[in-house]
PyMOL Python script that loads the backbone (N, CA, C, O; Angstrom):
from pymol import cmd

cmd.read_pdbstr("""\
ATOM      1  N   MET A   1     141.338 100.146  58.647  1.00  0.00           N
ATOM      2  CA  MET A   1     141.676 101.023  59.752  1.00  0.00           C
ATOM      3  C   MET A   1     141.478 100.290  61.072  1.00  0.00           C
ATOM      4  O   MET A   1     140.732  99.315  61.162  1.00  0.00           O
ATOM      5  N   ASP A   2     142.160 100.783  62.078  1.00  0.00           N
ATOM      6  CA  ASP A   2     141.963 100.185  63.394  1.00  0.00           C
ATOM      7  C   ASP A   2     141.134 101.115  64.277  1.00  0.00           C
ATOM      8  O   ASP A   2     140.753 102.210  63.865  1.00  0.00           O
ATOM      9  N   GLY A   3     140.865 100.657  65.494  1.00  0.00           N
ATOM     10  CA  GLY A   3     140.001 101.381  66.413  1.00  0.00           C
ATOM     11  C   GLY A   3     140.490 102.759  66.811  1.00  0.00           C
ATOM     12  O   GLY A   3     139.715 103.556  67.341  1.00  0.00           O
ATOM     13  N   ASN A   4     141.767 103.061  66.567  1.00  0.00           N
ATOM     14  CA  ASN A   4     142.279 104.394  66.871  1.00  0.00           C
ATOM     15  C   ASN A   4     141.542 105.468  66.075  1.00  0.00           C
ATOM     16  O   ASN A   4     141.450 106.614  66.516  1.00  0.00           O
ATOM     17  N   ALA A   5     141.018 105.103  64.906  1.00  0.00           N
ATOM     18  CA  ALA A   5     140.306 106.058  64.058  1.00  0.00           C
ATOM     19  C   ALA A   5     139.017 106.552  64.703  1.00  0.00           C
ATOM     20  O   ALA A   5     138.536 107.635  64.369  1.00  0.00           O
ATOM     21  N   VAL A   6     138.457 105.779  65.616  1.00  0.00           N
ATOM     22  CA  VAL A   6     137.187 106.116  66.266  1.00  0.00           C
ATOM     23  C   VAL A   6     137.409 106.547  67.719  1.00  0.00           C
ATOM     24  O   VAL A   6     136.465 106.959  68.393  1.00  0.00           O
ATOM     25  N   ALA A   7     138.625 106.457  68.192  1.00  0.00           N
ATOM     26  CA  ALA A   7     138.916 106.678  69.613  1.00  0.00           C
ATOM     27  C   ALA A   7     138.484 108.051  70.117  1.00  0.00           C
ATOM     28  O   ALA A   7     137.978 108.158  71.234  1.00  0.00           O
ATOM     29  N   GLY A   8     138.669 109.093  69.329  1.00  0.00           N
ATOM     30  CA  GLY A   8     138.300 110.433  69.776  1.00  0.00           C
ATOM     31  C   GLY A   8     136.815 110.559  70.060  1.00  0.00           C
ATOM     32  O   GLY A   8     136.418 111.061  71.112  1.00  0.00           O
ATOM     33  N   ALA A   9     135.993 110.104  69.119  1.00  0.00           N
ATOM     34  CA  ALA A   9     134.538 110.175  69.303  1.00  0.00           C
ATOM     35  C   ALA A   9     134.091 109.277  70.448  1.00  0.00           C
ATOM     36  O   ALA A   9     133.219 109.656  71.231  1.00  0.00           O
ATOM     37  N   LEU A  10     134.677 108.101  70.551  1.00  0.00           N
ATOM     38  CA  LEU A  10     134.307 107.174  71.621  1.00  0.00           C
ATOM     39  C   LEU A  10     134.716 107.731  72.989  1.00  0.00           C
ATOM     40  O   LEU A  10     134.007 107.542  73.977  1.00  0.00           O
ATOM     41  N   SER A  11     135.849 108.410  73.041  1.00  0.00           N
ATOM     42  CA  SER A  11     136.294 109.032  74.294  1.00  0.00           C
ATOM     43  C   SER A  11     135.335 110.126  74.744  1.00  0.00           C
ATOM     44  O   SER A  11     135.119 110.304  75.943  1.00  0.00           O
ATOM     45  N   LEU A  12     134.757 110.860  73.793  1.00  0.00           N
ATOM     46  CA  LEU A  12     133.757 111.879  74.137  1.00  0.00           C
ATOM     47  C   LEU A  12     132.548 111.260  74.820  1.00  0.00           C
ATOM     48  O   LEU A  12     132.039 111.797  75.804  1.00  0.00           O
ATOM     49  N   VAL A  13     132.093 110.133  74.297  1.00  0.00           N
ATOM     50  CA  VAL A  13     130.907 109.473  74.844  1.00  0.00           C
ATOM     51  C   VAL A  13     131.198 108.873  76.217  1.00  0.00           C
ATOM     52  O   VAL A  13     130.389 109.002  77.135  1.00  0.00           O
ATOM     53  N   LEU A  14     132.344 108.221  76.360  1.00  0.00           N
ATOM     54  CA  LEU A  14     132.661 107.506  77.595  1.00  0.00           C
ATOM     55  C   LEU A  14     133.353 108.375  78.646  1.00  0.00           C
ATOM     56  O   LEU A  14     133.414 108.002  79.818  1.00  0.00           O
ATOM     57  N   GLY A  15     133.869 109.521  78.234  1.00  0.00           N
ATOM     58  CA  GLY A  15     134.512 110.411  79.184  1.00  0.00           C
ATOM     59  C   GLY A  15     135.881 109.954  79.651  1.00  0.00           C
ATOM     60  O   GLY A  15     136.350 110.379  80.707  1.00  0.00           O
ATOM     61  N   ARG A  16     136.526 109.096  78.878  1.00  0.00           N
ATOM     62  CA  ARG A  16     137.875 108.630  79.222  1.00  0.00           C
ATOM     63  C   ARG A  16     138.562 108.129  77.967  1.00  0.00           C
ATOM     64  O   ARG A  16     137.930 107.943  76.926  1.00  0.00           O
ATOM     65  N   GLU A  17     139.863 107.913  78.079  1.00  0.00           N
ATOM     66  CA  GLU A  17     140.660 107.401  76.964  1.00  0.00           C
ATOM     67  C   GLU A  17     140.088 106.059  76.509  1.00  0.00           C
ATOM     68  O   GLU A  17     139.932 105.142  77.316  1.00  0.00           O
ATOM     69  N   ALA A  18     139.781 105.946  75.233  1.00  0.00           N
ATOM     70  CA  ALA A  18     139.079 104.758  74.746  1.00  0.00           C
ATOM     71  C   ALA A  18     139.987 103.673  74.177  1.00  0.00           C
ATOM     72  O   ALA A  18     139.598 102.505  74.164  1.00  0.00           O
ATOM     73  N   THR A  19     141.179 104.019  73.707  1.00  0.00           N
ATOM     74  CA  THR A  19     141.994 103.022  73.008  1.00  0.00           C
ATOM     75  C   THR A  19     142.421 101.854  73.884  1.00  0.00           C
ATOM     76  O   THR A  19     142.674 100.762  73.373  1.00  0.00           O
ATOM     77  N   THR A  20     142.506 102.064  75.201  1.00  0.00           N
ATOM     78  CA  THR A  20     142.966 100.996  76.090  1.00  0.00           C
ATOM     79  C   THR A  20     141.827 100.218  76.739  1.00  0.00           C
ATOM     80  O   THR A  20     142.081  99.305  77.525  1.00  0.00           O
ATOM     81  N   ILE A  21     140.594 100.555  76.431  1.00  0.00           N
ATOM     82  CA  ILE A  21     139.453  99.776  76.930  1.00  0.00           C
ATOM     83  C   ILE A  21     139.551  98.371  76.355  1.00  0.00           C
ATOM     84  O   ILE A  21     139.817  98.204  75.165  1.00  0.00           O
ATOM     85  N   VAL A  22     139.340  97.366  77.189  1.00  0.00           N
ATOM     86  CA  VAL A  22     139.420  95.967  76.751  1.00  0.00           C
ATOM     87  C   VAL A  22     138.010  95.433  76.536  1.00  0.00           C
ATOM     88  O   VAL A  22     137.155  95.524  77.417  1.00  0.00           O
ATOM     89  N   LEU A  23     137.783  94.877  75.356  1.00  0.00           N
ATOM     90  CA  LEU A  23     136.502  94.276  74.998  1.00  0.00           C
ATOM     91  C   LEU A  23     136.662  92.767  74.921  1.00  0.00           C
ATOM     92  O   LEU A  23     137.714  92.267  74.521  1.00  0.00           O
ATOM     93  N   GLU A  24     135.624  92.047  75.303  1.00  0.00           N
ATOM     94  CA  GLU A  24     135.583  90.598  75.102  1.00  0.00           C
ATOM     95  C   GLU A  24     134.431  90.318  74.152  1.00  0.00           C
ATOM     96  O   GLU A  24     133.282  90.644  74.449  1.00  0.00           O
ATOM     97  N   CYS A  25     134.736  89.720  73.017  1.00  0.00           N
ATOM     98  CA  CYS A  25     133.730  89.442  71.994  1.00  0.00           C
ATOM     99  C   CYS A  25     132.760  88.361  72.476  1.00  0.00           C
ATOM    100  O   CYS A  25     133.184  87.306  72.948  1.00  0.00           O
ATOM    101  N   ALA A  26     131.477  88.627  72.356  1.00  0.00           N
ATOM    102  CA  ALA A  26     130.456  87.658  72.761  1.00  0.00           C
ATOM    103  C   ALA A  26     130.337  86.514  71.761  1.00  0.00           C
ATOM    104  O   ALA A  26     129.789  85.462  72.088  1.00  0.00           O
ATOM    105  N   GLU A  27     130.839  86.706  70.559  1.00  0.00           N
ATOM    106  CA  GLU A  27     130.744  85.665  69.529  1.00  0.00           C
ATOM    107  C   GLU A  27     131.872  84.642  69.634  1.00  0.00           C
ATOM    108  O   GLU A  27     131.620  83.437  69.610  1.00  0.00           O
ATOM    109  N   CYS A  28     133.122  85.117  69.752  1.00  0.00           N
ATOM    110  CA  CYS A  28     134.257  84.184  69.723  1.00  0.00           C
ATOM    111  C   CYS A  28     135.067  84.153  71.020  1.00  0.00           C
ATOM    112  O   CYS A  28     135.911  83.274  71.191  1.00  0.00           O
ATOM    113  N   GLY A  29     134.825  85.097  71.939  1.00  0.00           N
ATOM    114  CA  GLY A  29     135.547  85.125  73.205  1.00  0.00           C
ATOM    115  C   GLY A  29     136.889  85.836  73.165  1.00  0.00           C
ATOM    116  O   GLY A  29     137.576  85.907  74.184  1.00  0.00           O
ATOM    117  N   ASP A  30     137.275  86.362  72.012  1.00  0.00           N
ATOM    118  CA  ASP A  30     138.550  87.071  71.898  1.00  0.00           C
ATOM    119  C   ASP A  30     138.541  88.321  72.773  1.00  0.00           C
ATOM    120  O   ASP A  30     137.549  89.048  72.832  1.00  0.00           O
ATOM    121  N   ARG A  31     139.676  88.560  73.458  1.00  0.00           N
ATOM    122  CA  ARG A  31     139.825  89.767  74.287  1.00  0.00           C
ATOM    123  C   ARG A  31     140.825  90.681  73.582  1.00  0.00           C
ATOM    124  O   ARG A  31     141.907  90.242  73.192  1.00  0.00           O
ATOM    125  N   HIS A  32     140.460  91.943  73.423  1.00  0.00           N
ATOM    126  CA  HIS A  32     141.290  92.882  72.681  1.00  0.00           C
ATOM    127  C   HIS A  32     140.981  94.310  73.112  1.00  0.00           C
ATOM    128  O   HIS A  32     139.909  94.599  73.644  1.00  0.00           O
ATOM    129  N   ARG A  33     141.950  95.201  72.870  1.00  0.00           N
ATOM    130  CA  ARG A  33     141.748  96.622  73.154  1.00  0.00           C
ATOM    131  C   ARG A  33     140.978  97.261  72.001  1.00  0.00           C
ATOM    132  O   ARG A  33     141.005  96.761  70.876  1.00  0.00           O
ATOM    133  N   VAL A  34     140.302  98.355  72.283  1.00  0.00           N
ATOM    134  CA  VAL A  34     139.579  99.088  71.238  1.00  0.00           C
ATOM    135  C   VAL A  34     140.522  99.430  70.087  1.00  0.00           C
ATOM    136  O   VAL A  34     140.125  99.377  68.923  1.00  0.00           O
ATOM    137  N   ALA A  35     141.761  99.779  70.405  1.00  0.00           N
ATOM    138  CA  ALA A  35     142.740 100.130  69.372  1.00  0.00           C
ATOM    139  C   ALA A  35     143.008  98.981  68.402  1.00  0.00           C
ATOM    140  O   ALA A  35     143.469  99.220  67.286  1.00  0.00           O
ATOM    141  N   GLU A  36     142.732  97.748  68.800  1.00  0.00           N
ATOM    142  CA  GLU A  36     142.998  96.578  67.954  1.00  0.00           C
ATOM    143  C   GLU A  36     141.806  96.173  67.096  1.00  0.00           C
ATOM    144  O   GLU A  36     141.935  95.307  66.230  1.00  0.00           O
ATOM    145  N   THR A  37     140.655  96.782  67.323  1.00  0.00           N
ATOM    146  CA  THR A  37     139.478  96.424  66.526  1.00  0.00           C
ATOM    147  C   THR A  37     139.633  96.938  65.105  1.00  0.00           C
ATOM    148  O   THR A  37     140.502  97.764  64.823  1.00  0.00           O
ATOM    149  N   ARG A  38     138.790  96.448  64.217  1.00  0.00           N
ATOM    150  CA  ARG A  38     138.747  96.953  62.845  1.00  0.00           C
ATOM    151  C   ARG A  38     137.681  98.034  62.785  1.00  0.00           C
ATOM    152  O   ARG A  38     136.548  97.816  63.214  1.00  0.00           O
ATOM    153  N   ALA A  39     138.034  99.190  62.261  1.00  0.00           N
ATOM    154  CA  ALA A  39     137.104 100.320  62.200  1.00  0.00           C
ATOM    155  C   ALA A  39     136.616 100.532  60.771  1.00  0.00           C
ATOM    156  O   ALA A  39     137.388 100.469  59.814  1.00  0.00           O
ATOM    157  N   TYR A  40     135.329 100.780  60.653  1.00  0.00           N
ATOM    158  CA  TYR A  40     134.703 101.089  59.366  1.00  0.00           C
ATOM    159  C   TYR A  40     133.995 102.426  59.523  1.00  0.00           C
ATOM    160  O   TYR A  40     133.085 102.563  60.340  1.00  0.00           O
ATOM    161  N   LEU A  41     134.416 103.409  58.738  1.00  0.00           N
ATOM    162  CA  LEU A  41     133.918 104.766  58.905  1.00  0.00           C
ATOM    163  C   LEU A  41     132.915 105.175  57.838  1.00  0.00           C
ATOM    164  O   LEU A  41     132.306 106.238  57.961  1.00  0.00           O
ATOM    165  N   ARG A  42     132.721 104.389  56.812  1.00  0.00           N
ATOM    166  CA  ARG A  42     131.817 104.752  55.722  1.00  0.00           C
ATOM    167  C   ARG A  42     130.415 104.187  55.894  1.00  0.00           C
ATOM    168  O   ARG A  42     129.589 104.297  54.988  1.00  0.00           O
ATOM    169  N   CYS A  43     130.147 103.605  57.002  1.00  0.00           N
ATOM    170  CA  CYS A  43     128.818 103.062  57.296  1.00  0.00           C
ATOM    171  C   CYS A  43     127.926 104.219  57.743  1.00  0.00           C
ATOM    172  O   CYS A  43     128.397 105.349  57.864  1.00  0.00           O
ATOM    173  N   PRO A  44     126.662 103.952  57.986  1.00  0.00           N
ATOM    174  CA  PRO A  44     125.865 105.010  58.615  1.00  0.00           C
ATOM    175  C   PRO A  44     126.266 105.121  60.082  1.00  0.00           C
ATOM    176  O   PRO A  44     125.540 104.686  60.976  1.00  0.00           O
ATOM    177  N   GLY A  45     127.408 105.699  60.304  1.00  0.00           N
ATOM    178  CA  GLY A  45     128.002 105.764  61.626  1.00  0.00           C
ATOM    179  C   GLY A  45     129.382 105.133  61.572  1.00  0.00           C
ATOM    180  O   GLY A  45     129.879 104.805  60.494  1.00  0.00           O
ATOM    181  N   MET A  46     129.997 104.963  62.727  1.00  0.00           N
ATOM    182  CA  MET A  46     131.310 104.333  62.821  1.00  0.00           C
ATOM    183  C   MET A  46     131.130 102.964  63.464  1.00  0.00           C
ATOM    184  O   MET A  46     130.481 102.841  64.503  1.00  0.00           O
ATOM    185  N   VAL A  47     131.697 101.952  62.853  1.00  0.00           N
ATOM    186  CA  VAL A  47     131.529 100.580  63.318  1.00  0.00           C
ATOM    187  C   VAL A  47     132.885 100.021  63.732  1.00  0.00           C
ATOM    188  O   VAL A  47     133.880 100.190  63.027  1.00  0.00           O
ATOM    189  N   LEU A  48     132.912  99.350  64.888  1.00  0.00           N
ATOM    190  CA  LEU A  48     134.099  98.620  65.325  1.00  0.00           C
ATOM    191  C   LEU A  48     133.769  97.136  65.304  1.00  0.00           C
ATOM    192  O   LEU A  48     132.744  96.709  65.835  1.00  0.00           O
ATOM    193  N   ARG A  49     134.652  96.349  64.681  1.00  0.00           N
ATOM    194  CA  ARG A  49     134.452  94.907  64.573  1.00  0.00           C
ATOM    195  C   ARG A  49     135.580  94.161  65.267  1.00  0.00           C
ATOM    196  O   ARG A  49     136.714  94.633  65.336  1.00  0.00           O
ATOM    197  N   CYS A  50     135.241  92.987  65.778  1.00  0.00           N
ATOM    198  CA  CYS A  50     136.216  92.120  66.437  1.00  0.00           C
ATOM    199  C   CYS A  50     137.342  91.785  65.455  1.00  0.00           C
ATOM    200  O   CYS A  50     137.069  91.426  64.309  1.00  0.00           O
ATOM    201  N   PRO A  51     138.608  91.899  65.886  1.00  0.00           N
ATOM    202  CA  PRO A  51     139.714  91.573  64.990  1.00  0.00           C
ATOM    203  C   PRO A  51     139.840  90.076  64.703  1.00  0.00           C
ATOM    204  O   PRO A  51     140.490  89.687  63.733  1.00  0.00           O
ATOM    205  N   ALA A  52     139.231  89.243  65.528  1.00  0.00           N
ATOM    206  CA  ALA A  52     139.341  87.792  65.343  1.00  0.00           C
ATOM    207  C   ALA A  52     138.238  87.219  64.460  1.00  0.00           C
ATOM    208  O   ALA A  52     138.509  86.387  63.594  1.00  0.00           O
ATOM    209  N   CYS A  53     136.980  87.660  64.672  1.00  0.00           N
ATOM    210  CA  CYS A  53     135.863  87.029  63.947  1.00  0.00           C
ATOM    211  C   CYS A  53     135.002  88.015  63.158  1.00  0.00           C
ATOM    212  O   CYS A  53     134.062  87.603  62.478  1.00  0.00           O
ATOM    213  N   SER A  54     135.306  89.295  63.239  1.00  0.00           N
ATOM    214  CA  SER A  54     134.582  90.361  62.524  1.00  0.00           C
ATOM    215  C   SER A  54     133.173  90.633  63.036  1.00  0.00           C
ATOM    216  O   SER A  54     132.395  91.300  62.353  1.00  0.00           O
ATOM    217  N   ALA A  55     132.824  90.135  64.219  1.00  0.00           N
ATOM    218  CA  ALA A  55     131.508  90.452  64.792  1.00  0.00           C
ATOM    219  C   ALA A  55     131.428  91.958  65.042  1.00  0.00           C
ATOM    220  O   ALA A  55     132.412  92.577  65.447  1.00  0.00           O
ATOM    221  N   CYS A  56     130.272  92.533  64.803  1.00  0.00           N
ATOM    222  CA  CYS A  56     130.054  93.961  65.026  1.00  0.00           C
ATOM    223  C   CYS A  56     129.911  94.205  66.528  1.00  0.00           C
ATOM    224  O   CYS A  56     128.970  93.714  67.152  1.00  0.00           O
ATOM    225  N   GLU A  57     130.839  94.959  67.103  1.00  0.00           N
ATOM    226  CA  GLU A  57     130.850  95.178  68.550  1.00  0.00           C
ATOM    227  C   GLU A  57     130.318  96.549  68.957  1.00  0.00           C
ATOM    228  O   GLU A  57     129.600  96.665  69.950  1.00  0.00           O
ATOM    229  N   VAL A  58     130.661  97.574  68.207  1.00  0.00           N
ATOM    230  CA  VAL A  58     130.285  98.943  68.579  1.00  0.00           C
ATOM    231  C   VAL A  58     129.787  99.686  67.348  1.00  0.00           C
ATOM    232  O   VAL A  58     130.365  99.586  66.265  1.00  0.00           O
ATOM    233  N   LEU A  59     128.705 100.430  67.534  1.00  0.00           N
ATOM    234  CA  LEU A  59     128.199 101.338  66.506  1.00  0.00           C
ATOM    235  C   LEU A  59     128.071 102.708  67.146  1.00  0.00           C
ATOM    236  O   LEU A  59     127.408 102.857  68.173  1.00  0.00           O
ATOM    237  N   LEU A  60     128.695 103.700  66.552  1.00  0.00           N
ATOM    238  CA  LEU A  60     128.650 105.070  67.059  1.00  0.00           C
ATOM    239  C   LEU A  60     128.132 105.966  65.941  1.00  0.00           C
ATOM    240  O   LEU A  60     128.759 106.095  64.889  1.00  0.00           O
ATOM    241  N   VAL A  61     126.982 106.579  66.184  1.00  0.00           N
ATOM    242  CA  VAL A  61     126.333 107.405  65.164  1.00  0.00           C
ATOM    243  C   VAL A  61     126.252 108.838  65.665  1.00  0.00           C
ATOM    244  O   VAL A  61     125.798 109.096  66.780  1.00  0.00           O
ATOM    245  N   ASP A  62     126.696 109.760  64.833  1.00  0.00           N
ATOM    246  CA  ASP A  62     126.617 111.186  65.147  1.00  0.00           C
ATOM    247  C   ASP A  62     125.284 111.710  64.627  1.00  0.00           C
ATOM    248  O   ASP A  62     125.120 111.926  63.426  1.00  0.00           O
ATOM    249  N   ARG A  63     124.337 111.913  65.534  1.00  0.00           N
ATOM    250  CA  ARG A  63     123.003 112.403  65.185  1.00  0.00           C
ATOM    251  C   ARG A  63     122.914 113.883  65.545  1.00  0.00           C
ATOM    252  O   ARG A  63     123.725 114.379  66.327  1.00  0.00           O
ATOM    253  N   PRO A  64     121.942 114.589  64.986  1.00  0.00           N
ATOM    254  CA  PRO A  64     121.786 115.992  65.366  1.00  0.00           C
ATOM    255  C   PRO A  64     121.618 116.121  66.888  1.00  0.00           C
ATOM    256  O   PRO A  64     120.728 115.507  67.476  1.00  0.00           O
ATOM    257  N   HIS A  65     122.465 116.908  67.498  1.00  0.00           N
ATOM    258  CA  HIS A  65     122.407 117.232  68.929  1.00  0.00           C
ATOM    259  C   HIS A  65     122.800 116.092  69.858  1.00  0.00           C
ATOM    260  O   HIS A  65     122.635 116.227  71.070  1.00  0.00           O
ATOM    261  N   ARG A  66     123.321 114.957  69.339  1.00  0.00           N
ATOM    262  CA  ARG A  66     123.710 113.863  70.234  1.00  0.00           C
ATOM    263  C   ARG A  66     124.563 112.832  69.499  1.00  0.00           C
ATOM    264  O   ARG A  66     124.527 112.729  68.273  1.00  0.00           O
ATOM    265  N   LEU A  67     125.323 112.082  70.274  1.00  0.00           N
ATOM    266  CA  LEU A  67     126.037 110.908  69.770  1.00  0.00           C
ATOM    267  C   LEU A  67     125.321 109.687  70.314  1.00  0.00           C
ATOM    268  O   LEU A  67     124.992 109.634  71.499  1.00  0.00           O
ATOM    269  N   GLN A  68     125.079 108.713  69.467  1.00  0.00           N
ATOM    270  CA  GLN A  68     124.392 107.495  69.896  1.00  0.00           C
ATOM    271  C   GLN A  68     125.381 106.335  69.863  1.00  0.00           C
ATOM    272  O   GLN A  68     125.970 106.040  68.823  1.00  0.00           O
ATOM    273  N   LEU A  69     125.558 105.681  71.005  1.00  0.00           N
ATOM    274  CA  LEU A  69     126.466 104.546  71.140  1.00  0.00           C
ATOM    275  C   LEU A  69     125.644 103.280  71.321  1.00  0.00           C
ATOM    276  O   LEU A  69     124.811 103.200  72.224  1.00  0.00           O
ATOM    277  N   THR A  70     125.874 102.292  70.465  1.00  0.00           N
ATOM    278  CA  THR A  70     125.207 101.001  70.581  1.00  0.00           C
ATOM    279  C   THR A  70     126.282  99.933  70.751  1.00  0.00           C
ATOM    280  O   THR A  70     127.172  99.800  69.910  1.00  0.00           O
ATOM    281  N   LEU A  71     126.198  99.174  71.839  1.00  0.00           N
ATOM    282  CA  LEU A  71     127.115  98.062  72.087  1.00  0.00           C
ATOM    283  C   LEU A  71     126.400  96.787  71.691  1.00  0.00           C
ATOM    284  O   LEU A  71     125.268  96.550  72.113  1.00  0.00           O
ATOM    285  N   MET A  72     127.056  95.957  70.878  1.00  0.00           N
ATOM    286  CA  MET A  72     126.397  94.758  70.375  1.00  0.00           C
ATOM    287  C   MET A  72     127.078  93.488  70.870  1.00  0.00           C
ATOM    288  O   MET A  72     126.801  93.043  71.983  1.00  0.00           O
ATOM    289  N   SER A  73     127.936  92.911  70.094  1.00  0.00           N
ATOM    290  CA  SER A  73     128.536  91.615  70.432  1.00  0.00           C
ATOM    291  C   SER A  73     129.689  91.750  71.420  1.00  0.00           C
ATOM    292  O   SER A  73     130.816  91.346  71.133  1.00  0.00           O
ATOM    293  N   ILE A  74     129.397  92.324  72.587  1.00  0.00           N
ATOM    294  CA  ILE A  74     130.411  92.484  73.629  1.00  0.00           C
ATOM    295  C   ILE A  74     129.940  91.752  74.880  1.00  0.00           C
ATOM    296  O   ILE A  74     128.876  92.048  75.426  1.00  0.00           O
ATOM    297  N   ARG A  75     130.747  90.792  75.326  1.00  0.00           N
ATOM    298  CA  ARG A  75     130.428  90.077  76.568  1.00  0.00           C
ATOM    299  C   ARG A  75     130.821  90.927  77.769  1.00  0.00           C
ATOM    300  O   ARG A  75     130.037  91.093  78.703  1.00  0.00           O
ATOM    301  N   THR A  76     132.041  91.468  77.741  1.00  0.00           N
ATOM    302  CA  THR A  76     132.487  92.361  78.814  1.00  0.00           C
ATOM    303  C   THR A  76     133.234  93.540  78.220  1.00  0.00           C
ATOM    304  O   THR A  76     133.785  93.464  77.122  1.00  0.00           O
ATOM    305  N   LEU A  77     133.240  94.633  78.975  1.00  0.00           N
ATOM    306  CA  LEU A  77     133.952  95.852  78.613  1.00  0.00           C
ATOM    307  C   LEU A  77     134.683  96.302  79.869  1.00  0.00           C
ATOM    308  O   LEU A  77     134.051  96.620  80.877  1.00  0.00           O
ATOM    309  N   GLN A  78     136.017  96.331  79.814  1.00  0.00           N
ATOM    310  CA  GLN A  78     136.813  96.698  80.988  1.00  0.00           C
ATOM    311  C   GLN A  78     137.430  98.070  80.781  1.00  0.00           C
ATOM    312  O   GLN A  78     138.185  98.290  79.834  1.00  0.00           O
ATOM    313  N   LEU A  79     137.095  98.996  81.686  1.00  0.00           N
ATOM    314  CA  LEU A  79     137.640 100.347  81.635  1.00  0.00           C
ATOM    315  C   LEU A  79     138.879 100.415  82.508  1.00  0.00           C
ATOM    316  O   LEU A  79     138.819 100.073  83.689  1.00  0.00           O
ATOM    317  N   PRO A  80     140.015 100.855  81.945  1.00  0.00           N
ATOM    318  CA  PRO A  80     141.248 100.935  82.751  1.00  0.00           C
ATOM    319  C   PRO A  80     141.176 102.041  83.782  1.00  0.00           C
ATOM    320  O   PRO A  80     142.126 102.243  84.539  1.00  0.00           O
TER     321      PRO A  80
END
""", "prot")
cmd.dss("prot")
cmd.show_as("cartoon", "prot")
cmd.util.cbc("prot")
cmd.orient("prot")
């Protein structure tokens, strides 16, 4: 799956459309939109990985009464 699968939940946390956010991977330097990431939904939470090197960039966990967003291997995040 691609990052579009997680876009709705991520948009709730960030308060804006998430698919066009540009991420720069801290591991390989690849620049890509959230929609281009690889999404894994069967983890303990939703994971977005870099499409170039598979580094874990975003973890979004739905906890009781809150959503927890963890940003990991991201050098920059550009909001349109």
